[in-house]
N, C-alpha and C positions, 0 to 999 in steps of 0.2 A: 279178406280184409283183416288187418291186424287189430288187436285190441286198442292200440293207441289211435289209429285212424277212426275206428268206430266212435270212441269217446270224444275225439276232436270234432267230428261231424255232429255229434249230439250236443256238444257245448256251443257249436256255431249256429244253432238254430236262431240265435239273435246275435247281433254284432258283439264281438268279444276280442280282447287282446290276449296275447300269449300267456301272461301271468294269470289272467282270468280263467283261461282254459285249464291251467294246472290246478288252480284252486277248485274249480268246479269238478274236475275229474277226481281229485282227492276226496272231495266231499261226497260225490255220488258213490264212490267205491269204499267209503269208510277208511280211506287211507291205504287201501290195498294197492292201488295204482298211483304211482308218483312219476310223472313225466319229467325227466331231466331236460335241460335246455337242448342238448344235442338231439335227443329223441323227438322232442316237441317241434323244434324248428325244421328238422329233417322231414318230419311228417307233414308239417304245414306246407313246406315247399313241394312235397309230393302231391298233396291235395290241390294246391294251386296249379301244378302242371297238368293234373287230370281234369281241371275245371270243376272240381267238386266243392271248392270254396273260392271266394273272391275277396280281394282287398276291399273293405268297406270304407275305411278312412285311415289317414295317416297324418301324424303331426309333421308339419313342414320341417325338414332338416333333421328329423329324428328317426332312428331305426327302432326305437323302443315302443312307440305308441301307435303301432299298426293294429287296426281292428279287422277281423275277418268275419264273414258270414257264409253260410251254406248256400249253394246255388241249386237250381232245379235239378241239374245232373247229380249233385251231391245228395239231394233228397231221394232221388230214384235209387242211387247206389245204397243209401242207408236203408231204404225200404226193402231192397233185395237182400241185404245182409240180415235184416230182422227176420225175413221169411226163412232164410237159410238157418239161422239160429233156432227159430221155432221148430223147424223140421228136425234138427238135431235133438232138441229136448223131447219132442214127441216120440221120435224113434227110440231114444234112451228109455223113456218111460214105458213104451210098449215092450221093450226087451226085458225090463225089470218085471213086468206083469207076467211074462211068459216063463220066468224061472221059478 
C-alpha cells in the first residue's frame, strides 16, 4: 500500500471531503506529505474501485463536495497494513540490536 493510500484511509475514518483529506494528511505528517490533486483524486478513485472507501455524501450537481468514508474492507486493509508496518519496524529494531 502506498503512503498516500494509507493516509487517505486514516483520514476517512470519519466522513471527509478531498480538501479535508489533504489538510489532515499535512497536519498528521507535519507537512512532510502534501497530496496534490492528481495524486489525491487518483488514489480516491483507486480506493473506491477496491471498495476500501465509499461515497458518503455528495452535493447535488457539484463535483467538489463529495465526502468519503472507509468501509469494512478498507478497515481490514488498513489493519493488515498496520501489522505489516509494525513487522518492518520490529525487524529493523532487532537488526539494530544485533549489530
